[in-house]
N, C-alpha and C positions, 0 to 999 in steps of 0.2 A: 317559353312560349309553347302552347300546346300544338301538337303535330296533327294536322288535319287527316292524314291517312290513318292514324291511330284512332282518332275520333270517329272516322267513317267505319272502322272495324267494329268499334263498340256499338255504334248505331245499328249496324247490320245484325250483331248478336241480339240487340234488344228487339229488333223487328222480326227476326226469324226464330228466336227463342233458343238457339244453340250455336255452339262455335262451329260445328260441322255444317249446319244449314247456312250460316253466314258465309262460311268459306266457299260453298257452292254458288251462293248468289253473287259473290264478288270475284269469283274466278281464281281463288287462291287455295292453298292447302289448309286444313284445320290447324297444322303446326304454325303456319305463318300468322294466322289470326290470333292465336294464343300468344305468340311472340309480341304482336302489336299491343295486345291488351296488357301483358306483362310490362312492357316498356311505359305504357300510359299510367299504369299503377305506380311505377317508380318515379315517373315524371310528376305525378300529382301527390305522391306519398299518400295514396288512398286505396283501400281495398275496393275493387269494382265488381268482382264476381264472387259468389258464394256457392258452395256446394249444397244442394237440397236433394237427398235421395240419390237417384242416378243422374240427375240433371244439374243445372246451374240456375242461379237467379242474380239479377242485377241488384246491387245495394242502392240506397237512396241516393248516394253521391253519383253512382253510375247513371241512374235514371236522369238526374239533372244534367249530366254531361251529355247523355244521348239526346236530350232535348236540345241542348246548345248545339250539338253536332248538326242536327237537322237544320237549325236556322243558319248555321255557317255554310252548310252545303247549298242551301238556297241562294245565299248571297254569291257564293262562288259561281253557281249556275247562271245567275243574272249577269255576272261580270263576263263570263265566258260567252254567253249568248250575244252581249253587246259587242265584244271584240270580234266574234265571228261574223256579226251582222255588218260591222264596219268593213271587214274585208270583202264581204259579199261572196265568200266561198266556204263550202262545207270543210271544216278542219277539226282537229282534235280527236277525242275519243267518244264513240257513241255506243252505249250499251243497249243491247237488244234482247228481249225475252220473247219466246215463242213456243207455242204447244208442239207436241212431238211431230205430228205429221207436217205442220208448216215448217218446222225446223228442218225436216228431211225433204219436202217437196217444193217449197217456195224460197226459203232464205238463201240457200246455196247460190242459186242463180242471181238473185237480187243483190246479195253482198258481193258477189264476184263482179257484177256490173259496176257497182259503186267503186270497187277497188281499182278497176280499170280507168274509169272516168275521173275519180277524185282520189289520187294517191295521197293526199294529205289528210284524208279522213280515215281513222282507224276504227272499225266496227268490231264489237265483241258480242258474240251470241251466247245465250244461255237457254237451254231447254226448260220450260216451266209450265205449270198448269195454267190454262187460260184465265181462270178466275183469280188465282194467285198473282198473276202477272199484273192485273189491274191494280192491285193493292201495292205491288212493288213500284209501279209508275207513280202512284199517288204519294208514296213515302220517299220518293227520290232515289231508290235503290237501282233502278234501271231507268234509261232515258226514253225508251220506245218499246211498246209491246205489240205483238201480233196475237190477237185473241179471236174467239169465235162464239157465237151463240146459236140457239135453235128457237123456233117459234114458241116453245114452251117455257123457254128460260131466257128472256132478253138479257143482254150484257149490261151489267151494272157499270155506271161511269159516275164516280163520286165527284164532288165539287172539286174543281181545280184540274180536272182531267178532260182533255178534249179527244175526240176520236173521229175517224173517217172510215167509211166502208171500202173494202179492197175488192170484194167480189163474192159470189155465191158458189159454194162448193156442193155439187150434187152427190147423192148417196145412191148406191145400187144394192140390190139383193144379190148376194153370192150364194150359189148352190153347186152341189157336185154335178159334173158333166152328165152323169146317168140319171139325174133327178128327173121325174115326170114333167116339171115345169121348164127344164133347161132349153127346150126347143122353142118356147114362147118368145114372141117379139117384145111383149110387155106384159107385166103381171099387175094385179090389183091386190088391195089389202085383203080382200075376201078370199083370195087364193091361198093365204098364208095362215089361216085359222088354226090348223091342226099341226103345223110344222114344228119340229124341235129346233129351238133357236140357240145360236152361239152369240153371246153378247158380253158387254162390258159389265163389271160388278155394279150393284145398286150404289146410288149416289152420284154416278156419272151421268152427264146430260144425255149421252146416247142410249144408256140403259133406261132412263126415265122416259125419253121420247118414245122408245119402242113399246114399253109397257102401256103408257098413257094412250098411244095411237091405236094399238090393237084393242084395248079395252073399250075405247070410244066406238070402235067399229063392232062391239058386241062380242069380242073373243077374249078369253083369258090366255095370255101368251104361255107357251110352254118353254120355259128357259132351262135348257138341259145342261149347257156348259158356260162358264163365265171366264173371260180372260181380258186383262187390261190392255194387252198389245194386239193391234190389228193383225200383225204378222202371225201371231199365234192362232187367232181366230181363222185366218185364211188356211193354216195348216190343219185345223180341225175340220174345216169345210172339205178340204182336199181328201181327208180320210173318210169322208162320207158320214160324219157324225152329226150333221145338222146344217142349218143355213145361217147367214149373217147379214146384217145391214152395215156396209162399210163406206165411208166417204171416198171420193176419187182422189183427193189431194194427198200426195205421198204414199199412195197405196202401192205403187210400182207394178211390174208385171205380175199377172195372175199365175199361180202355180198350175202345173198340168193337172187337168181333171177338175178345174173350177171354171164356172161360167158366171159372168155378170149380167143381170137383167135389170132393166129400168123398171121402176115402180111408178105407177099412176095412181094418185099424184105423187110427184117426185119429192121426197124429203131433201131439204137443203139445210146448210148451215152457212151463215154469213160470217165472213172474215173482216176483221177490223184492225186498223192501227190506232194506238193510243199513245198520248204523250201529255206531259204537264202543260198547263196554260202558260206558265212562266217561260217555257221554252219554245213556244209556238213560233217565234220569230227566228229561231235558230236555223241558219241555212241547212245544216246537217239533218234536221228533222224533216224539213220540206223535201230535200232531195232524196232521202230514204223513202218517204212516202210515194214519191213519184216512181222510184225504182220498184217498189213493191207493186204498185198499179201496172207498170209496164210489164213486169215479169209475169204477173197474173194474166194479163191480156195475151201474152205469148203462149202461156200454158194452157189457157182455156179457149184460145181461138181456133 
């Protein structure tokens, strides 16, 4: 009989494209995933992975098994949902994916509250890109995702995935304390026309929002430094090397020498919880969404 855990490992390799990425998504080591695949090969007497250059590829037999694994995982999910619904209590394991600042600023409090109130529910958190997390939910790799969007890039929700808004995360302009704008109560986009910016790399939503917004106001942004981590951007601002637009969630205390200024109109990103339609009745899903809402209310109140 085929082992479901081994099939799940193969499915994750198929979805993520590598053993290392599959291990990260499932919360295991690459060695553990490789062992699962090796055991599945022995179990089926079939070669499942082939070397191609520096990477790997699934054989035709492996692709067939990965498709079967997805069907089996859906059946198991429906069975678990039905059992949990009969009990009326959130139980079992709930895998959650969240983008970096939500994983730092929202999920710890929400998951801690769940642990206190529902000790029979085990939550497992993975930090993932917001748009990747939507796909992970759709493919059954994770149960629930916390993602975000901006007005220029609405969140995609594929068929079979439901979502609910958690709240709006405001963004501020961060400037050095000795900056000419630092004493202002509020600033406008026109005030920022000639400023050197510290921002995320091209392709990120934050980068695209900044470029499009300033260009729409008639100004070509001067992007001096690019860094993917907000904490790195804050360090560059503290060193007097430019200004940055950074959301409040997960930002933490500002370093000495940095001032946060509200921008009018205020840029916002909306946070969402996403889950598969087939799991919508699961008490663990509903309870976790409520915990996220309650935690957000406490943080933003």
